[in-house]
C-alpha positions as a Markdown table, in Angstrom:
| # | Residue | x | y | z |
|---|---|---|---|---|
| 1 | Met | 4.8 | -27.8 | -1.2 |
| 2 | Ala | 7.7 | -26.7 | 0.9 |
| 3 | Glu | 9.8 | -23.6 | -0.1 |
| 4 | Pro | 13.3 | -24.2 | -1.9 |
| 5 | Gln | 16.1 | -23.8 | 1.0 |
| 6 | Glu | 18.0 | -20.7 | -1.4 |
| 7 | Lys | 14.4 | -19.3 | -1.7 |
| 8 | Arg | 14.1 | -19.2 | 1.5 |
| 9 | Gln | 17.6 | -17.6 | 2.6 |
| 10 | Lys | 17.4 | -15.1 | 0.2 |
| 11 | Thr | 14.2 | -14.2 | 1.9 |
| 12 | Glu | 15.2 | -14.3 | 5.5 |
| 13 | Asp | 18.5 | -12.1 | 4.1 |
| 14 | Gly | 16.1 | -9.4 | 2.9 |
| 15 | Phe | 14.4 | -8.9 | 6.5 |
| 16 | Lys | 17.9 | -9.0 | 8.3 |
| 17 | Asp | 19.3 | -6.3 | 6.2 |
| 18 | Phe | 16.0 | -4.2 | 6.6 |
| 19 | Leu | 16.7 | -4.4 | 10.2 |
| 20 | Ser | 20.8 | -4.2 | 9.8 |
| 21 | Val | 20.4 | -0.9 | 8.0 |
| 22 | Gln | 20.6 | 2.2 | 10.5 |
| 23 | Glu | 18.4 | 4.5 | 7.9 |
| 24 | Asn | 15.6 | 1.8 | 9.1 |
| 25 | Glu | 15.3 | 2.7 | 13.0 |
| 26 | Glu | 13.0 | 5.7 | 12.4 |
| 27 | Leu | 10.7 | 4.0 | 10.3 |
| 28 | Met | 10.9 | 0.7 | 12.4 |
| 29 | Thr | 10.0 | 3.2 | 15.4 |
| 30 | Leu | 7.0 | 4.8 | 13.9 |
| 31 | Leu | 5.6 | 0.8 | 12.8 |
| 32 | Arg | 6.0 | 0.7 | 16.8 |
| 33 | Ile | 4.1 | 3.5 | 17.8 |
| 34 | Ile | 1.1 | 2.3 | 15.4 |
| 35 | Leu | 0.9 | -1.0 | 16.6 |
| 36 | Glu | 0.6 | -0.2 | 20.4 |
| 37 | Glu | -2.3 | 2.3 | 18.2 |
| 38 | Leu | -3.6 | -0.2 | 17.0 |
| 39 | Asn | -3.2 | -2.5 | 19.7 |
| 40 | Val | -6.1 | -0.8 | 20.8 |
| 41 | Gly | -7.7 | 1.2 | 18.8 |
| 42 | Leu | -6.4 | 4.9 | 19.0 |
| 43 | Ala | -5.6 | 7.5 | 16.1 |
| 44 | His | -8.6 | 6.8 | 13.7 |
| 45 | Thr | -7.7 | 2.5 | 14.0 |
| 46 | Ser | -10.8 | 1.6 | 15.2 |
| 47 | Val | -13.8 | -0.3 | 13.2 |
| 48 | Tyr | -17.5 | 0.6 | 14.0 |
| 49 | Phe | -20.0 | -1.2 | 14.5 |
| 50 | Val | -22.8 | -0.1 | 11.9 |
| 51 | His | -27.0 | -1.1 | 12.1 |
| 52 | Val | -28.9 | -1.2 | 8.5 |
| 53 | Asn | -32.3 | 1.0 | 9.1 |
| 54 | Ala | -33.1 | 0.7 | 5.6 |
| 55 | Ala | -31.9 | -0.1 | 2.1 |
| 56 | Asn | -32.7 | -0.9 | -1.3 |
| 57 | Ala | -32.0 | -3.9 | -1.3 |
| 58 | Asn | -34.7 | -6.2 | -2.5 |
| 59 | Ser | -35.2 | -4.3 | -5.9 |
| 60 | Tyr | -33.2 | -5.1 | -9.1 |
| 61 | Thr | -30.9 | -1.7 | -8.0 |
| 62 | Lys | -26.8 | -1.2 | -9.5 |
| 63 | Phe | -24.3 | -0.9 | -6.8 |
| 64 | Ser | -23.9 | 3.1 | -7.9 |
| 65 | Ser | -28.0 | 3.6 | -6.9 |
| 66 | Ala | -27.3 | 1.6 | -3.3 |
| 67 | Thr | -29.7 | 3.1 | -0.7 |
| 68 | Ile | -28.6 | 2.6 | 2.4 |
| 69 | Thr | -30.3 | 4.0 | 6.0 |
| 70 | Ala | -27.5 | 3.2 | 8.5 |
| 71 | Glu | -26.1 | 4.7 | 11.9 |
| 72 | Phe | -23.3 | 3.5 | 14.4 |
| 73 | Met | -25.0 | 1.4 | 16.7 |
| 74 | Gln | -24.1 | 3.1 | 20.6 |
| 75 | Arg | -22.6 | 2.5 | 24.3 |
| 76 | Gln | -22.8 | 4.3 | 27.3 |
| 77 | Tyr | -19.2 | 6.1 | 27.7 |
| 78 | Arg | -18.7 | 8.7 | 30.5 |
| 79 | Asn | -22.6 | 9.4 | 31.1 |
| 80 | Arg | -23.1 | 9.9 | 27.3 |
| 81 | Leu | -23.9 | 7.6 | 24.4 |
| 82 | Val | -21.0 | 7.0 | 21.7 |
| 83 | Pro | -20.2 | 4.8 | 19.1 |
| 84 | Met | -19.8 | 1.2 | 19.9 |
| 85 | Val | -16.0 | 0.5 | 18.6 |
| 86 | Ala | -13.8 | -2.4 | 18.4 |
| 87 | Pro | -9.5 | -2.0 | 17.3 |
| 88 | Phe | -9.4 | -2.7 | 13.5 |
| 89 | Ala | -6.3 | -4.9 | 14.2 |
| 90 | Leu | -9.1 | -7.2 | 16.3 |
| 91 | Leu | -10.0 | -8.6 | 13.1 |
| 92 | Phe | -6.6 | -9.3 | 12.0 |
| 93 | Val | -5.2 | -10.8 | 14.5 |
| 94 | Arg | -2.5 | -12.7 | 12.9 |
| 95 | Gly | -1.2 | -9.8 | 11.2 |
| 96 | Phe | -0.8 | -8.0 | 13.6 |
| 97 | Ala | 1.1 | -10.9 | 15.8 |
| 98 | Ile | 3.1 | -11.5 | 12.6 |
| 99 | Leu | 3.9 | -7.1 | 12.1 |
| 100 | Ser | 4.3 | -7.2 | 16.2 |
| 101 | Asp | 7.0 | -10.8 | 16.2 |
| 102 | Phe | 9.2 | -8.6 | 13.2 |
| 103 | Leu | 9.4 | -5.2 | 15.3 |
| 104 | Asn | 10.6 | -6.8 | 18.7 |
| 105 | Lys | 14.0 | -5.6 | 19.5 |
| 106 | Gln | 15.4 | -7.7 | 21.3 |
| 107 | Asp | 14.1 | -11.2 | 19.4 |
| 108 | Pro | 13.0 | -10.4 | 16.0 |
| 109 | Lys | 10.5 | -13.3 | 14.4 |
| 110 | Ile | 9.7 | -13.9 | 10.7 |
| 111 | Pro | 6.8 | -16.6 | 10.1 |
| 112 | Glu | 7.1 | -19.8 | 9.2 |
| 113 | Asn | 4.4 | -20.0 | 6.9 |
| 114 | Ile | 5.4 | -19.2 | 3.4 |
| 115 | Asp | 2.8 | -17.1 | 1.8 |
| 116 | Glu | 2.2 | -14.9 | 5.6 |
| 117 | Arg | 6.1 | -14.8 | 5.3 |
| 118 | Arg | 6.2 | -13.6 | 1.5 |
| 119 | Ala | 2.9 | -11.1 | 2.6 |
| 120 | Leu | 5.4 | -9.3 | 5.5 |
| 121 | Leu | 8.3 | -9.1 | 2.8 |
| 122 | Glu | 5.9 | -6.9 | 0.3 |
| 123 | Leu | 4.9 | -4.2 | 3.1 |
| 124 | Ile | 8.5 | -3.5 | 5.0 |
| 125 | Gln | 9.7 | -3.6 | 0.3 |
| 126 | Phe | 7.0 | -1.2 | -0.4 |
| 127 | Leu | 7.5 | 0.9 | 3.3 |
| 128 | Thr | 11.2 | 1.2 | 2.1 |
| 129 | Asn | 10.1 | 2.1 | -1.4 |
| 130 | Val | 10.9 | 6.1 | -1.9 |
| 131 | Asn | 10.2 | 5.7 | -5.8 |
| 132 | Glu | 6.7 | 3.8 | -5.1 |
| 133 | Gln | 5.7 | 6.2 | -2.5 |
| 134 | Ser | 6.2 | 9.8 | -4.5 |
| 135 | Val | 3.8 | 8.7 | -7.1 |
| 136 | Leu | 1.4 | 8.5 | -4.8 |
| 137 | Asn | 2.0 | 11.9 | -3.5 |
| 138 | Glu | 1.6 | 13.8 | -7.1 |
| 139 | Asp | -0.7 | 16.5 | -7.5 |
| 140 | Arg | -3.5 | 14.7 | -8.8 |
| 141 | His | -6.5 | 17.5 | -8.5 |
| 142 | Asp | -7.3 | 17.3 | -12.0 |
| 143 | Ser | -7.2 | 13.3 | -13.0 |
| 144 | Lys | -9.7 | 11.4 | -14.1 |
| 145 | Lys | -11.5 | 8.8 | -12.5 |
| 146 | Glu | -9.8 | 6.3 | -15.0 |
| 147 | Ser | -6.4 | 7.9 | -14.2 |
| 148 | Glu | -6.6 | 7.4 | -10.8 |
| 149 | Ala | -7.9 | 3.8 | -10.5 |
| 150 | Val | -4.5 | 2.6 | -12.3 |
| 151 | Leu | -2.4 | 4.7 | -10.3 |
| 152 | Leu | -4.0 | 3.2 | -6.8 |
| 153 | Ala | -3.7 | -0.1 | -7.9 |
| 154 | Gln | -0.5 | -0.3 | -9.5 |
| 155 | His | 1.2 | 2.0 | -6.8 |
| 156 | Leu | -0.9 | 1.3 | -3.7 |
| 157 | Leu | -2.7 | -1.7 | -4.1 |
| 158 | Ile | -0.5 | -4.6 | -6.0 |
| 159 | Pro | 2.6 | -3.9 | -4.2 |
| 160 | Leu | 0.9 | -4.7 | -0.5 |
| 161 | Val | 0.0 | -8.1 | -2.0 |
| 162 | Gln | 2.3 | -11.2 | -2.7 |
| 163 | Gln | -1.1 | -12.6 | -5.2 |
| 164 | Lys | -0.8 | -9.8 | -7.7 |
| 165 | Thr | -4.0 | -10.9 | -9.6 |
| 166 | Leu | -5.2 | -7.7 | -10.6 |
| 167 | Val | -8.5 | -7.2 | -12.7 |
| 168 | Ile | -9.6 | -3.3 | -13.9 |
| 169 | Asp | -13.1 | -3.0 | -14.9 |
| 170 | Ser | -13.3 | -3.2 | -18.8 |
| 171 | Tyr | -15.9 | -0.2 | -19.1 |
| 172 | Leu | -13.2 | 2.2 | -17.7 |
| 173 | Asp | -11.3 | 4.3 | -20.9 |
| 174 | Leu | -7.9 | 3.0 | -19.2 |
| 175 | Gln | -4.9 | 4.0 | -20.5 |
| 176 | Ser | -2.3 | 2.2 | -18.2 |
| 177 | Glu | 1.0 | 4.4 | -19.4 |
| 178 | Arg | -0.7 | 7.6 | -18.6 |
| 179 | Gly | -1.9 | 6.6 | -14.6 |
| 180 | Cys | 1.2 | 8.2 | -13.5 |
| 181 | Ser | 4.3 | 10.4 | -14.3 |
| 182 | Val | 6.1 | 7.0 | -14.5 |
| 183 | Glu | 5.7 | 4.5 | -17.4 |
| 184 | His | 5.5 | 0.7 | -16.5 |
| 185 | Pro | 4.0 | -2.0 | -17.4 |
| 186 | Met | 0.1 | -2.5 | -16.1 |
| 187 | Asn | 0.2 | -5.4 | -13.8 |
| 188 | Gly | -3.3 | -7.0 | -14.3 |
| 189 | Thr | -6.0 | -7.1 | -17.0 |
| 190 | Lys | -8.6 | -5.0 | -17.8 |
| 191 | Gly | -12.0 | -7.7 | -17.3 |
| 192 | Asp | -15.6 | -8.2 | -16.0 |
| 193 | Thr | -15.2 | -7.1 | -12.3 |
| 194 | Ser | -19.3 | -7.7 | -12.1 |
| 195 | Tyr | -21.0 | -9.5 | -9.5 |
| 196 | Gly | -24.7 | -9.3 | -7.8 |
| 197 | Cys | -28.1 | -10.9 | -7.2 |
| 198 | Pro | -30.0 | -11.1 | -10.2 |
| 199 | Lys | -33.0 | -10.1 | -7.9 |
| 200 | Gly | -30.9 | -7.4 | -6.0 |
| 201 | Trp | -27.8 | -5.3 | -5.8 |
| 202 | His | -25.5 | -5.9 | -8.6 |
| 203 | Gly | -23.1 | -3.9 | -11.1 |
| 204 | Arg | -19.3 | -3.9 | -11.6 |
| 205 | Val | -16.4 | -2.4 | -9.2 |
| 206 | Asp | -13.5 | -0.4 | -10.8 |
| 207 | Val | -10.8 | -3.6 | -8.9 |
| 208 | Leu | -11.2 | -6.5 | -8.0 |
| 209 | Leu | -8.1 | -8.1 | -6.2 |
| 210 | Gly | -8.0 | -11.7 | -6.3 |
| 211 | Glu | -11.5 | -11.5 | -7.5 |
| 212 | Gln | -12.1 | -11.2 | -3.9 |
| 213 | Val | -11.7 | -7.9 | -2.6 |
| 214 | Pro | -13.3 | -5.0 | -4.4 |
| 215 | Val | -11.8 | -1.2 | -4.5 |
| 216 | Ser | -13.6 | 1.2 | -6.0 |
| 217 | Val | -12.2 | 4.8 | -6.8 |
| 218 | Val | -15.5 | 6.9 | -5.7 |
| 219 | Glu | -16.1 | 10.5 | -5.2 |
| 220 | Ala | -15.5 | 13.0 | -2.2 |
| 221 | Ala | -18.1 | 15.6 | -1.1 |
| 222 | Gly | -17.0 | 18.7 | -2.3 |
| 223 | Asp | -16.9 | 16.7 | -5.7 |
| 224 | Lys | -20.6 | 15.3 | -5.6 |
| 225 | Gly | -23.2 | 15.3 | -3.0 |
| 226 | Asn | -24.5 | 17.4 | 0.2 |
| 227 | Ala | -22.6 | 20.3 | 0.9 |
| 228 | Asp | -23.7 | 20.1 | 4.9 |
| 229 | Ala | -23.5 | 16.8 | 5.0 |
| 230 | Val | -23.6 | 15.8 | 8.6 |
| 231 | Ser | -23.2 | 12.1 | 10.4 |
| 232 | Val | -26.7 | 9.9 | 10.7 |
| 233 | Met | -24.1 | 7.7 | 13.5 |
| 234 | Ser | -25.0 | 9.6 | 16.6 |
| 235 | Asp | -27.0 | 12.0 | 18.4 |
| 236 | Ser | -24.3 | 14.4 | 18.3 |
| 237 | Trp | -24.6 | 15.3 | 15.4 |
| 238 | Val | -21.4 | 17.0 | 13.5 |
| 239 | Glu | -20.9 | 19.1 | 10.6 |
| 240 | Val | -18.4 | 18.1 | 8.1 |
| 241 | Glu | -16.2 | 19.8 | 5.7 |
| 242 | Lys | -16.9 | 19.7 | 1.8 |
| 243 | Asp | -14.2 | 17.7 | 1.0 |
| 244 | Asp | -13.4 | 16.3 | 4.0 |
| 245 | Thr | -14.9 | 12.6 | 3.8 |
| 246 | Phe | -16.8 | 10.7 | 1.4 |
| 247 | Ser | -19.7 | 11.4 | -0.6 |
| 248 | Pro | -22.6 | 9.5 | 0.5 |
| 249 | Glu | -23.4 | 8.1 | -2.7 |
| 250 | Ser | -20.1 | 6.6 | -2.6 |
| 251 | Ile | -20.9 | 5.6 | 1.0 |
| 252 | Ser | -23.8 | 3.8 | 0.2 |
| 253 | Gln | -22.1 | 2.2 | -3.2 |
| 254 | Val | -19.4 | 0.7 | -0.8 |
| 255 | Met | -21.3 | -0.8 | 1.5 |
| 256 | Ala | -23.5 | -2.3 | -0.9 |
| 257 | Gln | -20.5 | -3.7 | -3.0 |
| 258 | Thr | -19.1 | -5.0 | 0.6 |
| 259 | Ile | -22.3 | -6.3 | 1.5 |
| 260 | Val | -23.2 | -8.1 | -2.1 |
| 261 | Asn | -19.2 | -10.0 | -2.4 |
| 262 | Ser | -19.6 | -11.2 | 1.5 |
| 263 | Phe | -22.4 | -13.5 | -0.2 |
| 264 | Val | -20.0 | -14.1 | -3.3 |
| 265 | Gln | -17.4 | -15.9 | -1.2 |
| 266 | His | -18.9 | -17.3 | 1.1 |
| 267 | Lys | -20.9 | -19.1 | -1.6 |
| 268 | Arg | -17.8 | -19.7 | -3.3 |
| 269 | Asn | -16.2 | -21.3 | 0.0 |
| 270 | Pro | -19.2 | -22.2 | 1.9 |
| 271 | Val | -16.4 | -24.3 | 4.9 |
| 272 | Ser | -14.5 | -20.9 | 5.5 |
| 273 | Ser | -14.3 | -20.4 | 8.9 |
| 274 | Asn | -14.2 | -16.8 | 8.1 |
| 275 | Ser | -16.9 | -14.8 | 6.1 |
| 276 | Leu | -16.1 | -11.4 | 7.2 |
| 277 | Val | -15.4 | -10.1 | 4.1 |
| 278 | Pro | -13.7 | -6.4 | 3.1 |
| 279 | Gly | -14.7 | -3.9 | 0.7 |
| 280 | Ile | -12.7 | -0.5 | 0.0 |
| 281 | Gly | -13.7 | 2.9 | -1.5 |
| 282 | Ile | -10.5 | 5.5 | -2.2 |
| 283 | Tyr | -9.7 | 8.5 | -4.0 |
| 284 | Ser | -6.6 | 10.8 | -4.0 |
| 285 | Lys | -6.9 | 11.8 | -0.3 |
| 286 | Lys | -8.9 | 9.2 | 2.1 |
| 287 | Met | -10.3 | 6.2 | 2.0 |
| 288 | Val | -12.5 | 3.9 | 3.8 |
| 289 | Val | -13.0 | -0.4 | 5.0 |
| 290 | Tyr | -15.9 | -1.6 | 4.9 |
| 291 | Met | -16.6 | -5.5 | 6.3 |
| 292 | Tyr | -19.8 | -7.5 | 5.9 |
| 293 | Asp | -20.1 | -11.7 | 7.5 |
| 294 | Cys | -23.1 | -12.1 | 5.8 |
| 295 | Val | -23.5 | -15.2 | 8.6 |
| 296 | Glu | -23.6 | -13.4 | 11.5 |
| 297 | Asp | -25.1 | -10.1 | 9.7 |
| 298 | Ile | -21.8 | -7.8 | 10.8 |
| 299 | Leu | -21.1 | -4.8 | 9.4 |
| 300 | Leu | -18.2 | -2.4 | 10.0 |
| 301 | Thr | -16.3 | 0.3 | 9.2 |
| 302 | Ser | -13.2 | 2.2 | 9.4 |
| 303 | Gly | -14.3 | 5.3 | 8.9 |
| 304 | Pro | -12.6 | 7.9 | 6.3 |
| 305 | Val | -8.9 | 6.8 | 7.1 |
| 306 | Ala | -6.2 | 9.6 | 5.6 |
| 307 | Leu | -3.8 | 8.6 | 2.7 |
| 308 | His | -1.6 | 11.7 | 3.6 |
| 309 | Ala | 0.1 | 12.8 | 7.1 |
| 310 | Asp | 3.1 | 14.5 | 8.2 |
| 311 | Met | 4.5 | 11.3 | 10.5 |
| 312 | Asn | 7.3 | 11.0 | 8.0 |
| 313 | Ala | 9.2 | 11.8 | 4.6 |
| 314 | Ser | 7.2 | 10.1 | 2.8 |
| 315 | Gly | 4.0 | 11.7 | 2.8 |
| 316 | Leu | 1.9 | 8.7 | 3.2 |
| 317 | Asn | 0.1 | 8.0 | 6.4 |
| 318 | Tyr | 1.3 | 4.6 | 7.6 |
| 319 | Arg | -1.4 | 3.8 | 10.1 |
| 320 | Ala | -3.2 | 4.0 | 6.7 |
| 321 | Ile | -1.0 | 1.5 | 5.2 |
| 322 | Ile | -0.8 | -1.1 | 7.7 |
| 323 | Ile | -4.9 | -0.9 | 7.9 |
| 324 | Leu | -4.7 | -1.2 | 3.5 |
| 325 | Trp | -2.3 | -4.2 | 4.0 |
| 326 | Leu | -4.3 | -6.5 | 6.7 |
| 327 | Gly | -7.4 | -6.2 | 4.7 |
| 328 | Leu | -6.0 | -6.8 | 1.3 |
| 329 | Asn | -4.8 | -9.7 | 2.9 |
| 330 | Tyr | -7.3 | -10.6 | 5.0 |
| 331 | Lys | -7.5 | -14.1 | 3.5 |
| 332 | Leu | -4.3 | -14.4 | 5.4 |
| 333 | Phe | -4.7 | -12.7 | 8.3 |
| 334 | Gly | -8.7 | -12.2 | 8.9 |
| 335 | Asn | -10.0 | -14.0 | 11.5 |
| 336 | Ala | -13.6 | -14.4 | 12.5 |
| 337 | Thr | -16.0 | -11.8 | 14.8 |
| 338 | Pro | -14.6 | -12.3 | 18.6 |
| 339 | Pro | -17.7 | -13.8 | 20.0 |
| 340 | Lys | -18.0 | -10.8 | 23.2 |
| 341 | Tyr | -19.5 | -8.8 | 19.6 |
| 342 | Lys | -21.3 | -11.1 | 17.5 |
| 343 | His | -24.6 | -9.7 | 19.1 |
| 344 | Tyr | -23.9 | -6.2 | 17.4 |
| 345 | Thr | -25.5 | -7.1 | 14.1 |
| 346 | Ser | -26.6 | -4.9 | 11.9 |
| 347 | Asp | -30.0 | -6.3 | 10.7 |
| 348 | Phe | -29.1 | -6.4 | 7.3 |
| 349 | His | -30.9 | -9.9 | 7.1 |
| 350 | His | -34.3 | -8.5 | 9.0 |
| 351 | Val | -34.3 | -5.5 | 6.9 |
| 352 | Ile | -34.7 | -7.6 | 3.6 |
| 353 | Gly | -36.3 | -10.4 | 5.1 |
| 354 | Pro | -36.3 | -14.2 | 5.0 |
| 355 | Val | -37.5 | -14.6 | 1.1 |
| 356 | Gln | -34.8 | -12.4 | -0.3 |
| 357 | Leu | -31.9 | -13.4 | 2.2 |
| 358 | Glu | -31.9 | -16.9 | 0.6 |
| 359 | Arg | -31.6 | -14.7 | -3.1 |
| 360 | Tyr | -28.7 | -13.1 | -1.9 |
| 361 | Lys | -27.3 | -16.8 | -0.3 |
| 362 | Gln | -28.3 | -18.8 | -3.3 |
| 363 | Glu | -28.2 | -17.0 | -6.3 |
| 364 | Thr | -25.5 | -14.7 | -5.5 |
| 365 | Glu | -23.1 | -14.9 | -8.9 |
| 366 | Gln | -19.6 | -13.4 | -10.1 |
| 367 | Pro | -19.7 | -12.6 | -13.1 |
| 368 | Phe | -23.3 | -11.5 | -12.8 |
| 369 | Lys | -25.0 | -12.6 | -16.0 |
| 370 | Gly | -28.1 | -10.1 | -15.9 |
| 371 | Lys | -28.8 | -6.9 | -17.6 |
| 372 | Leu | -26.5 | -4.2 | -15.7 |
| 373 | Asp | -28.7 | -0.7 | -16.1 |
| 374 | Glu | -27.5 | 2.6 | -16.5 |
| 375 | Glu | -26.0 | 4.5 | -12.8 |
| 376 | Asp | -28.6 | 6.5 | -11.0 |
| 377 | Phe | -27.0 | 8.5 | -8.0 |
| 378 | Val | -29.4 | 8.5 | -4.8 |
| 379 | Lys | -29.3 | 8.7 | -0.7 |
| 380 | Leu | -27.0 | 9.4 | 1.6 |
| 381 | Phe | -24.7 | 7.6 | 4.6 |
| 382 | Asn | -22.0 | 9.7 | 6.3 |
| 383 | Glu | -19.5 | 8.5 | 9.0 |
| 384 | Ala | -19.4 | 10.2 | 12.6 |
| 385 | Lys | -16.3 | 12.1 | 14.2 |
| 386 | Glu | -17.1 | 11.2 | 17.4 |
| 387 | Thr | -14.9 | 8.1 | 18.3 |
| 388 | Ala | -14.3 | 6.2 | 21.8 |
| 389 | Cys | -11.9 | 4.6 | 22.4 |
| 390 | Ser | -12.1 | 0.8 | 22.5 |
| 391 | Gln | -11.9 | -1.5 | 26.1 |
| 392 | Asp | -10.1 | -4.3 | 24.4 |
| 393 | Lys | -6.1 | -5.0 | 23.3 |
| 394 | Val | -5.6 | -7.1 | 20.0 |
| 395 | Ser | -2.3 | -8.5 | 21.8 |
| 396 | Glu | -5.2 | -10.5 | 23.8 |
| 397 | Phe | -6.3 | -12.1 | 21.1 |
| 398 | Val | -3.1 | -13.6 | 19.4 |
| 399 | Pro | -3.0 | -17.2 | 18.3 |
| 400 | Glu | 0.0 | -19.6 | 19.0 |
| 401 | Arg | 2.0 | -19.8 | 16.1 |
| 402 | Lys | 5.1 | -21.0 | 14.3 |
| 403 | Ser | 7.8 | -18.0 | 14.3 |
| 404 | Ile | 11.8 | -18.0 | 12.5 |
| 405 | Ser | 14.3 | -16.1 | 14.6 |
| 406 | Leu | 16.0 | -14.1 | 13.1 |
| 407 | Asn | 19.0 | -13.7 | 15.4 |
C-alpha cells in the first residue's frame, strides 16, 4: 500500500529537521565514527563464531536449566590462535547501508521503503530523546528483575523498533508503573512468552518483541555464578571481574533460547532467505546478542557489550544502541550469512543427532503446550576477552537499493 503523500512529507521533514539542527552535528560525527568501526568490526563491534561441544538439548529441559559447553572457533593471527570473528554489521548489511546513506555529508539519503524509513526515524528520535535516555541511567542497583524487564522494554527496546508489538511474561510479577521514576502507560501486554521443543529445550522468556525476538533480563556473574569464571573460548584463558560479565547460567539460557527460536521462526516462515535469528540477554550494565541459523547451523555472539559509556552527554554507549537497533530489526535489515563463512558451523546439529534435529525442525512450537517444570540453574558458558580484527569490510557487501535524496 502506497504511503500517503502528506505522511511521507512529514517524515522527510523530520529527517531534514534533524540534519539542520546545529546541536546534532556532534551526534552525527560520533555516529560516523561508529559506522567506521562497524565496517571492519573494531571496538567490540564484531561477532564471534561459536562451536558447540556438548549440550543437554536432547532432554526435556527448561531454558533456565540448559547446559552448553562451547568455545570460539579460532584462526591463525600473527603467529597465534585468536577467535574467528566478522563485523557485526556484515549480518545486517542493509541496515548499515541505510544509516551510512543518511549520514553522508555531501548527499544524505533516506530509504524509499516505508518500513526501513520508519525504522531509521525511530533510531534518530531515540538518540535525540534526552528524557528517554535519562531513565536508562537511573541508579537501579536494588531493582528487581520484574522492574528491570519493564524499564528496559519500555525505554530501550520499544523505542528502537517501528512495530510496537510487545509481550511480557505473564508469570512475572510486573507492575508497569513502578518500572521507572516516570509514570507512563505500558506499551505492550502481559501474556504467554513460551516456546520450545516438546522433547527438548523449552520455556518462557521475559519479553517477546513481535513474537520474533526473545529478550531475557539475566544475571551478572557478580549476582550469581562462579566468581572466578574464565573464558572457555580460547587457549588464552583470562580471569574476569565478578560483575564484569554475564553469569555462566545466563549465557547458556540465552544461547538455548536463541537456538530454539530460530527453529520456531523457520518453521513459521520456511521460505525465508534468512534463518539467522537473534536472541538478546540484558541487564542494567550490559547486553549480549546471540544469533543462530538453524538451516546452516551457524551460531554467533556479540560477546558482552556495555550499555553505558562516557562517549557522549547521555551516558549511553551508542555502539550498543546501533547493534541493538540492527538486531531488533533483523526482519528488515538482516541478511543470510555470507557464503565465505558458511563452513564455520557450530556442530549443534551433530551434537543432538539426526533424530532429535528432526524433532526440533518439525515439533518446535510457540506457544509451548507442554508442562513447564521448575527452574534448576546449572553449568557454564563464558565469553572471551581476546578479540581480533576482521579482514572484511561491510561496505564491500552493500546491495543495490532505492533512496531519496534530502538535498
